[in-house]
PDB file of N, H, CA, C and O in Angstrom:
ATOM      1  N   MET A   1     -33.336   9.732  -3.270  1.00  0.00           N
ATOM      2  CA  MET A   1     -32.274   8.899  -3.780  1.00  0.00           C
ATOM      3  C   MET A   1     -30.962   9.322  -3.116  1.00  0.00           C
ATOM      4  O   MET A   1     -30.637  10.509  -3.114  1.00  0.00           O
ATOM      5  N   PRO A   2     -30.205   8.382  -2.554  1.00  0.00           N
ATOM      6  CA  PRO A   2     -28.973   8.746  -1.869  1.00  0.00           C
ATOM      7  C   PRO A   2     -27.900   9.187  -2.858  1.00  0.00           C
ATOM      8  O   PRO A   2     -27.861   8.745  -4.006  1.00  0.00           O
ATOM      9  N   LYS A   3     -27.035  10.069  -2.377  1.00  0.00           N
ATOM     10  H   LYS A   3     -27.067  10.428  -1.445  1.00  0.00           H
ATOM     11  CA  LYS A   3     -25.959  10.531  -3.244  1.00  0.00           C
ATOM     12  C   LYS A   3     -24.881   9.445  -3.344  1.00  0.00           C
ATOM     13  O   LYS A   3     -24.753   8.625  -2.436  1.00  0.00           O
ATOM     14  N   PRO A   4     -24.116   9.428  -4.421  1.00  0.00           N
ATOM     15  CA  PRO A   4     -23.084   8.405  -4.578  1.00  0.00           C
ATOM     16  C   PRO A   4     -21.979   8.599  -3.541  1.00  0.00           C
ATOM     17  O   PRO A   4     -21.742   9.721  -3.095  1.00  0.00           O
ATOM     18  N   PRO A   5     -21.309   7.528  -3.158  1.00  0.00           N
ATOM     19  CA  PRO A   5     -20.264   7.644  -2.145  1.00  0.00           C
ATOM     20  C   PRO A   5     -19.104   8.496  -2.649  1.00  0.00           C
ATOM     21  O   PRO A   5     -18.741   8.450  -3.824  1.00  0.00           O
ATOM     22  N   SER A   6     -18.539   9.265  -1.742  1.00  0.00           N
ATOM     23  H   SER A   6     -18.835   9.303  -0.787  1.00  0.00           H
ATOM     24  CA  SER A   6     -17.395  10.092  -2.120  1.00  0.00           C
ATOM     25  C   SER A   6     -16.136   9.232  -2.128  1.00  0.00           C
ATOM     26  O   SER A   6     -16.010   8.278  -1.361  1.00  0.00           O
ATOM     27  N   LYS A   7     -15.219   9.587  -3.004  1.00  0.00           N
ATOM     28  H   LYS A   7     -15.322  10.362  -3.628  1.00  0.00           H
ATOM     29  CA  LYS A   7     -13.990   8.822  -3.134  1.00  0.00           C
ATOM     30  C   LYS A   7     -12.862   9.578  -2.447  1.00  0.00           C
ATOM     31  O   LYS A   7     -12.705  10.782  -2.647  1.00  0.00           O
ATOM     32  N   LEU A   8     -12.092   8.887  -1.654  1.00  0.00           N
ATOM     33  H   LEU A   8     -12.219   7.909  -1.491  1.00  0.00           H
ATOM     34  CA  LEU A   8     -10.967   9.466  -0.939  1.00  0.00           C
ATOM     35  C   LEU A   8      -9.729   9.342  -1.816  1.00  0.00           C
ATOM     36  O   LEU A   8      -9.390   8.245  -2.261  1.00  0.00           O
ATOM     37  N   GLU A   9      -9.057  10.450  -2.065  1.00  0.00           N
ATOM     38  H   GLU A   9      -9.332  11.341  -1.704  1.00  0.00           H
ATOM     39  CA  GLU A   9      -7.856  10.437  -2.897  1.00  0.00           C
ATOM     40  C   GLU A   9      -6.631  10.173  -2.018  1.00  0.00           C
ATOM     41  O   GLU A   9      -6.340  10.940  -1.100  1.00  0.00           O
ATOM     42  N   LEU A  10      -5.920   9.089  -2.307  1.00  0.00           N
ATOM     43  H   LEU A  10      -6.156   8.466  -3.053  1.00  0.00           H
ATOM     44  CA  LEU A  10      -4.693   8.743  -1.595  1.00  0.00           C
ATOM     45  C   LEU A  10      -3.534   8.721  -2.578  1.00  0.00           C
ATOM     46  O   LEU A  10      -3.683   8.280  -3.718  1.00  0.00           O
ATOM     47  N   ASN A  11      -2.366   9.205  -2.126  1.00  0.00           N
ATOM     48  H   ASN A  11      -2.245   9.563  -1.201  1.00  0.00           H
ATOM     49  CA  ASN A  11      -1.202   9.102  -2.994  1.00  0.00           C
ATOM     50  C   ASN A  11      -0.633   7.687  -2.875  1.00  0.00           C
ATOM     51  O   ASN A  11      -1.011   6.963  -1.953  1.00  0.00           O
ATOM     52  N   PRO A  12       0.254   7.271  -3.768  1.00  0.00           N
ATOM     53  CA  PRO A  12       0.763   5.893  -3.749  1.00  0.00           C
ATOM     54  C   PRO A  12       1.431   5.494  -2.432  1.00  0.00           C
ATOM     55  O   PRO A  12       1.332   4.341  -2.011  1.00  0.00           O
ATOM     56  N   GLU A  13       2.108   6.440  -1.782  1.00  0.00           N
ATOM     57  H   GLU A  13       2.189   7.376  -2.124  1.00  0.00           H
ATOM     58  CA  GLU A  13       2.758   6.129  -0.502  1.00  0.00           C
ATOM     59  C   GLU A  13       1.727   5.810   0.573  1.00  0.00           C
ATOM     60  O   GLU A  13       1.896   4.858   1.335  1.00  0.00           O
ATOM     61  N   GLU A  14       0.668   6.595   0.635  1.00  0.00           N
ATOM     62  H   GLU A  14       0.531   7.368   0.016  1.00  0.00           H
ATOM     63  CA  GLU A  14      -0.384   6.362   1.624  1.00  0.00           C
ATOM     64  C   GLU A  14      -1.095   5.038   1.360  1.00  0.00           C
ATOM     65  O   GLU A  14      -1.407   4.293   2.290  1.00  0.00           O
ATOM     66  N   LEU A  15      -1.343   4.759   0.103  1.00  0.00           N
ATOM     67  H   LEU A  15      -1.090   5.364  -0.652  1.00  0.00           H
ATOM     68  CA  LEU A  15      -2.002   3.514  -0.269  1.00  0.00           C
ATOM     69  C   LEU A  15      -1.147   2.312   0.121  1.00  0.00           C
ATOM     70  O   LEU A  15      -1.660   1.337   0.670  1.00  0.00           O
ATOM     71  N   THR A  16       0.141   2.376  -0.156  1.00  0.00           N
ATOM     72  H   THR A  16       0.558   3.168  -0.602  1.00  0.00           H
ATOM     73  CA  THR A  16       1.061   1.295   0.200  1.00  0.00           C
ATOM     74  C   THR A  16       1.118   1.107   1.714  1.00  0.00           C
ATOM     75  O   THR A  16       1.127  -0.023   2.202  1.00  0.00           O
ATOM     76  N   TYR A  17       1.156   2.216   2.457  1.00  0.00           N
ATOM     77  H   TYR A  17       1.149   3.134   2.060  1.00  0.00           H
ATOM     78  CA  TYR A  17       1.209   2.143   3.913  1.00  0.00           C
ATOM     79  C   TYR A  17      -0.043   1.477   4.480  1.00  0.00           C
ATOM     80  O   TYR A  17       0.057   0.602   5.339  1.00  0.00           O
ATOM     81  N   LEU A  18      -1.216   1.886   4.006  1.00  0.00           N
ATOM     82  H   LEU A  18      -1.297   2.597   3.308  1.00  0.00           H
ATOM     83  CA  LEU A  18      -2.462   1.297   4.506  1.00  0.00           C
ATOM     84  C   LEU A  18      -2.557  -0.184   4.153  1.00  0.00           C
ATOM     85  O   LEU A  18      -3.007  -0.988   4.970  1.00  0.00           O
ATOM     86  N   GLU A  19      -2.141  -0.547   2.951  1.00  0.00           N
ATOM     87  H   GLU A  19      -1.776   0.106   2.288  1.00  0.00           H
ATOM     88  CA  GLU A  19      -2.167  -1.959   2.562  1.00  0.00           C
ATOM     89  C   GLU A  19      -1.214  -2.783   3.421  1.00  0.00           C
ATOM     90  O   GLU A  19      -1.511  -3.935   3.740  1.00  0.00           O
ATOM     91  N   SER A  20      -0.076  -2.209   3.800  1.00  0.00           N
ATOM     92  H   SER A  20       0.164  -1.274   3.541  1.00  0.00           H
ATOM     93  CA  SER A  20       0.854  -2.940   4.663  1.00  0.00           C
ATOM     94  C   SER A  20       0.278  -3.102   6.070  1.00  0.00           C
ATOM     95  O   SER A  20       0.501  -4.127   6.715  1.00  0.00           O
ATOM     96  N   LEU A  21      -0.461  -2.100   6.550  1.00  0.00           N
ATOM     97  H   LEU A  21      -0.643  -1.268   6.026  1.00  0.00           H
ATOM     98  CA  LEU A  21      -1.099  -2.212   7.863  1.00  0.00           C
ATOM     99  C   LEU A  21      -2.113  -3.346   7.889  1.00  0.00           C
ATOM    100  O   LEU A  21      -2.196  -4.091   8.866  1.00  0.00           O
ATOM    101  N   VAL A  22      -2.880  -3.475   6.823  1.00  0.00           N
ATOM    102  H   VAL A  22      -2.813  -2.870   6.030  1.00  0.00           H
ATOM    103  CA  VAL A  22      -3.919  -4.505   6.762  1.00  0.00           C
ATOM    104  C   VAL A  22      -3.297  -5.901   6.778  1.00  0.00           C
ATOM    105  O   VAL A  22      -3.906  -6.842   7.286  1.00  0.00           O
ATOM    106  N   ARG A  23      -2.095  -6.042   6.230  1.00  0.00           N
ATOM    107  H   ARG A  23      -1.600  -5.277   5.818  1.00  0.00           H
ATOM    108  CA  ARG A  23      -1.444  -7.357   6.182  1.00  0.00           C
ATOM    109  C   ARG A  23      -0.755  -7.738   7.491  1.00  0.00           C
ATOM    110  O   ARG A  23      -0.438  -8.909   7.700  1.00  0.00           O
ATOM    111  N   LEU A  24      -0.521  -6.772   8.370  1.00  0.00           N
ATOM    112  H   LEU A  24      -0.779  -5.821   8.200  1.00  0.00           H
ATOM    113  CA  LEU A  24       0.158  -7.070   9.632  1.00  0.00           C
ATOM    114  C   LEU A  24      -0.704  -7.961  10.520  1.00  0.00           C
ATOM    115  O   LEU A  24      -1.930  -7.849  10.537  1.00  0.00           O
ATOM    116  N   ARG A  25      -0.051  -8.828  11.242  1.00  0.00           N
ATOM    117  H   ARG A  25       0.945  -8.919  11.229  1.00  0.00           H
ATOM    118  CA  ARG A  25      -0.778  -9.703  12.171  1.00  0.00           C
ATOM    119  C   ARG A  25      -0.793  -9.144  13.586  1.00  0.00           C
ATOM    120  O   ARG A  25      -1.660  -9.497  14.385  1.00  0.00           O
ATOM    121  N   THR A  26       0.154  -8.282  13.896  1.00  0.00           N
ATOM    122  H   THR A  26       0.858  -7.996  13.247  1.00  0.00           H
ATOM    123  CA  THR A  26       0.261  -7.746  15.251  1.00  0.00           C
ATOM    124  C   THR A  26      -0.151  -6.276  15.269  1.00  0.00           C
ATOM    125  O   THR A  26       0.638  -5.400  15.624  1.00  0.00           O
ATOM    126  N   ILE A  27      -1.384  -6.027  14.887  1.00  0.00           N
ATOM    127  H   ILE A  27      -2.025  -6.738  14.599  1.00  0.00           H
ATOM    128  CA  ILE A  27      -1.895  -4.663  14.846  1.00  0.00           C
ATOM    129  C   ILE A  27      -3.180  -4.608  15.672  1.00  0.00           C
ATOM    130  O   ILE A  27      -3.933  -5.580  15.732  1.00  0.00           O
ATOM    131  N   GLN A  28      -3.414  -3.476  16.296  1.00  0.00           N
ATOM    132  H   GLN A  28      -2.802  -2.687  16.248  1.00  0.00           H
ATOM    133  CA  GLN A  28      -4.633  -3.331  17.084  1.00  0.00           C
ATOM    134  C   GLN A  28      -5.847  -3.382  16.165  1.00  0.00           C
ATOM    135  O   GLN A  28      -5.803  -2.910  15.028  1.00  0.00           O
ATOM    136  N   ALA A  29      -6.910  -3.952  16.665  1.00  0.00           N
ATOM    137  H   ALA A  29      -6.946  -4.335  17.588  1.00  0.00           H
ATOM    138  CA  ALA A  29      -8.130  -4.112  15.870  1.00  0.00           C
ATOM    139  C   ALA A  29      -8.677  -2.764  15.407  1.00  0.00           C
ATOM    140  O   ALA A  29      -9.166  -2.651  14.283  1.00  0.00           O
ATOM    141  N   GLN A  30      -8.601  -1.751  16.252  1.00  0.00           N
ATOM    142  H   GLN A  30      -8.204  -1.843  17.165  1.00  0.00           H
ATOM    143  CA  GLN A  30      -9.111  -0.426  15.902  1.00  0.00           C
ATOM    144  C   GLN A  30      -8.325   0.165  14.728  1.00  0.00           C
ATOM    145  O   GLN A  30      -8.915   0.757  13.825  1.00  0.00           O
ATOM    146  N   THR A  31      -7.012   0.008  14.736  1.00  0.00           N
ATOM    147  H   THR A  31      -6.533  -0.473  15.470  1.00  0.00           H
ATOM    148  CA  THR A  31      -6.173   0.514  13.652  1.00  0.00           C
ATOM    149  C   THR A  31      -6.444  -0.246  12.367  1.00  0.00           C
ATOM    150  O   THR A  31      -6.488   0.348  11.290  1.00  0.00           O
ATOM    151  N   LEU A  32      -6.625  -1.548  12.472  1.00  0.00           N
ATOM    152  H   LEU A  32      -6.590  -2.030  13.348  1.00  0.00           H
ATOM    153  CA  LEU A  32      -6.929  -2.372  11.306  1.00  0.00           C
ATOM    154  C   LEU A  32      -8.262  -1.957  10.678  1.00  0.00           C
ATOM    155  O   LEU A  32      -8.371  -1.846   9.457  1.00  0.00           O
ATOM    156  N   THR A  33      -9.258  -1.733  11.508  1.00  0.00           N
ATOM    157  H   THR A  33      -9.170  -1.823  12.500  1.00  0.00           H
ATOM    158  CA  THR A  33     -10.567  -1.316  11.012  1.00  0.00           C
ATOM    159  C   THR A  33     -10.481   0.028  10.299  1.00  0.00           C
ATOM    160  O   THR A  33     -11.068   0.204   9.231  1.00  0.00           O
ATOM    161  N   ARG A  34      -9.760   0.966  10.878  1.00  0.00           N
ATOM    162  H   ARG A  34      -9.283   0.823  11.745  1.00  0.00           H
ATOM    163  CA  ARG A  34      -9.619   2.285  10.249  1.00  0.00           C
ATOM    164  C   ARG A  34      -8.883   2.192   8.920  1.00  0.00           C
ATOM    165  O   ARG A  34      -9.255   2.862   7.957  1.00  0.00           O
ATOM    166  N   ALA A  35      -7.844   1.371   8.861  1.00  0.00           N
ATOM    167  H   ALA A  35      -7.541   0.827   9.644  1.00  0.00           H
ATOM    168  CA  ALA A  35      -7.096   1.199   7.612  1.00  0.00           C
ATOM    169  C   ALA A  35      -7.991   0.603   6.531  1.00  0.00           C
ATOM    170  O   ALA A  35      -7.951   1.036   5.380  1.00  0.00           O
ATOM    171  N   ARG A  36      -8.795  -0.386   6.899  1.00  0.00           N
ATOM    172  H   ARG A  36      -8.828  -0.738   7.835  1.00  0.00           H
ATOM    173  CA  ARG A  36      -9.717  -1.001   5.930  1.00  0.00           C
ATOM    174  C   ARG A  36     -10.755   0.001   5.437  1.00  0.00           C
ATOM    175  O   ARG A  36     -11.085   0.021   4.251  1.00  0.00           O
ATOM    176  N   ILE A  37     -11.267   0.824   6.332  1.00  0.00           N
ATOM    177  H   ILE A  37     -11.000   0.808   7.295  1.00  0.00           H
ATOM    178  CA  ILE A  37     -12.255   1.835   5.949  1.00  0.00           C
ATOM    179  C   ILE A  37     -11.644   2.822   4.963  1.00  0.00           C
ATOM    180  O   ILE A  37     -12.269   3.165   3.960  1.00  0.00           O
ATOM    181  N   LEU A  38     -10.433   3.278   5.239  1.00  0.00           N
ATOM    182  H   LEU A  38      -9.925   2.999   6.054  1.00  0.00           H
ATOM    183  CA  LEU A  38      -9.783   4.228   4.339  1.00  0.00           C
ATOM    184  C   LEU A  38      -9.516   3.610   2.975  1.00  0.00           C
ATOM    185  O   LEU A  38      -9.660   4.283   1.954  1.00  0.00           O
ATOM    186  N   LEU A  39      -9.130   2.342   2.943  1.00  0.00           N
ATOM    187  H   LEU A  39      -9.013   1.796   3.772  1.00  0.00           H
ATOM    188  CA  LEU A  39      -8.905   1.673   1.663  1.00  0.00           C
ATOM    189  C   LEU A  39     -10.206   1.539   0.878  1.00  0.00           C
ATOM    190  O   LEU A  39     -10.227   1.741  -0.336  1.00  0.00           O
ATOM    191  N   LEU A  40     -11.285   1.201   1.570  1.00  0.00           N
ATOM    192  H   LEU A  40     -11.268   1.038   2.557  1.00  0.00           H
ATOM    193  CA  LEU A  40     -12.580   1.103   0.893  1.00  0.00           C
ATOM    194  C   LEU A  40     -13.023   2.458   0.346  1.00  0.00           C
ATOM    195  O   LEU A  40     -13.523   2.545  -0.776  1.00  0.00           O
ATOM    196  N   LYS A  41     -12.840   3.512   1.139  1.00  0.00           N
ATOM    197  H   LYS A  41     -12.434   3.442   2.050  1.00  0.00           H
ATOM    198  CA  LYS A  41     -13.213   4.853   0.685  1.00  0.00           C
ATOM    199  C   LYS A  41     -12.379   5.277  -0.511  1.00  0.00           C
ATOM    200  O   LYS A  41     -12.881   5.972  -1.394  1.00  0.00           O
ATOM    201  N   SER A  42     -11.112   4.872  -0.558  1.00  0.00           N
ATOM    202  H   SER A  42     -10.704   4.307   0.160  1.00  0.00           H
ATOM    203  CA  SER A  42     -10.259   5.249  -1.687  1.00  0.00           C
ATOM    204  C   SER A  42     -10.702   4.559  -2.974  1.00  0.00           C
ATOM    205  O   SER A  42     -10.430   5.047  -4.071  1.00  0.00           O
ATOM    206  N   LYS A  43     -11.385   3.422  -2.837  1.00  0.00           N
ATOM    207  H   LYS A  43     -11.606   3.025  -1.946  1.00  0.00           H
ATOM    208  CA  LYS A  43     -11.894   2.704  -4.010  1.00  0.00           C
ATOM    209  C   LYS A  43     -13.304   3.155  -4.375  1.00  0.00           C
ATOM    210  O   LYS A  43     -13.866   2.701  -5.372  1.00  0.00           O
ATOM    211  N   GLY A  44     -13.878   4.050  -3.566  1.00  0.00           N
ATOM    212  H   GLY A  44     -13.422   4.418  -2.755  1.00  0.00           H
ATOM    213  CA  GLY A  44     -15.215   4.561  -3.858  1.00  0.00           C
ATOM    214  C   GLY A  44     -16.336   3.666  -3.376  1.00  0.00           C
ATOM    215  O   GLY A  44     -17.483   3.849  -3.783  1.00  0.00           O
ATOM    216  N   CYS A  45     -16.040   2.709  -2.524  1.00  0.00           N
ATOM    217  H   CYS A  45     -15.109   2.560  -2.193  1.00  0.00           H
ATOM    218  CA  CYS A  45     -17.065   1.798  -2.006  1.00  0.00           C
ATOM    219  C   CYS A  45     -17.884   2.497  -0.920  1.00  0.00           C
ATOM    220  O   CYS A  45     -17.332   3.249  -0.116  1.00  0.00           O
ATOM    221  N   PRO A  46     -19.188   2.255  -0.892  1.00  0.00           N
ATOM    222  CA  PRO A  46     -20.000   2.830   0.180  1.00  0.00           C
ATOM    223  C   PRO A  46     -19.708   2.111   1.494  1.00  0.00           C
ATOM    224  O   PRO A  46     -19.482   0.901   1.514  1.00  0.00           O
ATOM    225  N   LEU A  47     -19.715   2.862   2.583  1.00  0.00           N
ATOM    226  H   LEU A  47     -19.898   3.845   2.567  1.00  0.00           H
ATOM    227  CA  LEU A  47     -19.456   2.255   3.885  1.00  0.00           C
ATOM    228  C   LEU A  47     -20.712   1.644   4.479  1.00  0.00           C
ATOM    229  O   LEU A  47     -20.633   0.722   5.291  1.00  0.00           O
ATOM    230  N   ARG A  48     -21.861   2.147   4.084  1.00  0.00           N
ATOM    231  H   ARG A  48     -21.925   2.897   3.425  1.00  0.00           H
ATOM    232  CA  ARG A  48     -23.126   1.594   4.561  1.00  0.00           C
ATOM    233  C   ARG A  48     -23.851   0.986   3.385  1.00  0.00           C
ATOM    234  O   ARG A  48     -23.891   1.552   2.293  1.00  0.00           O
ATOM    235  N   LYS A  49     -24.412  -0.158   3.622  1.00  0.00           N
ATOM    236  H   LYS A  49     -24.380  -0.618   4.509  1.00  0.00           H
ATOM    237  CA  LYS A  49     -25.197  -0.801   2.578  1.00  0.00           C
ATOM    238  C   LYS A  49     -26.656  -0.771   2.986  1.00  0.00           C
ATOM    239  O   LYS A  49     -26.986  -0.936   4.161  1.00  0.00           O
ATOM    240  N   GLN A  50     -27.518  -0.563   2.024  1.00  0.00           N
ATOM    241  H   GLN A  50     -27.250  -0.429   1.070  1.00  0.00           H
ATOM    242  CA  GLN A  50     -28.946  -0.564   2.294  1.00  0.00           C
ATOM    243  C   GLN A  50     -29.402  -1.995   2.548  1.00  0.00           C
ATOM    244  O   GLN A  50     -29.012  -2.907   1.818  1.00  0.00           O
ATOM    245  N   PRO A  51     -30.216  -2.201   3.566  1.00  0.00           N
ATOM    246  CA  PRO A  51     -30.714  -3.557   3.814  1.00  0.00           C
ATOM    247  C   PRO A  51     -31.617  -4.022   2.675  1.00  0.00           C
ATOM    248  O   PRO A  51     -32.407  -3.248   2.136  1.00  0.00           O
ATOM    249  N   THR A  52     -31.490  -5.269   2.329  1.00  0.00           N
ATOM    250  H   THR A  52     -30.848  -5.898   2.768  1.00  0.00           H
ATOM    251  CA  THR A  52     -32.343  -5.825   1.276  1.00  0.00           C
ATOM    252  C   THR A  52     -33.509  -6.546   1.925  1.00  0.00           C
ATOM    253  O   THR A  52     -33.373  -7.149   2.989  1.00  0.00           O
ATOM    254  N   ARG A  53     -34.642  -6.476   1.277  1.00  0.00           N
ATOM    255  H   ARG A  53     -34.753  -5.986   0.412  1.00  0.00           H
ATOM    256  CA  ARG A  53     -35.831  -7.117   1.840  1.00  0.00           C
ATOM    257  C   ARG A  53     -36.125  -8.395   1.142  1.00  0.00           C
ATOM    258  O   ARG A  53     -37.093  -9.076   1.482  1.00  0.00           O
TER     259      ARG A  53
END
């Protein structure tokens, strides 16, 4: 059985900064992807999903 996803602790300033990055239209795709990953980890979401059959 896989272990539950770890949650990344972000302070309010970091959270606000990452959310502002995601809303920008003129941001590099790599930076946008990293910001989204960090936001998902802060919410405790798993980054990998098990395939369903």
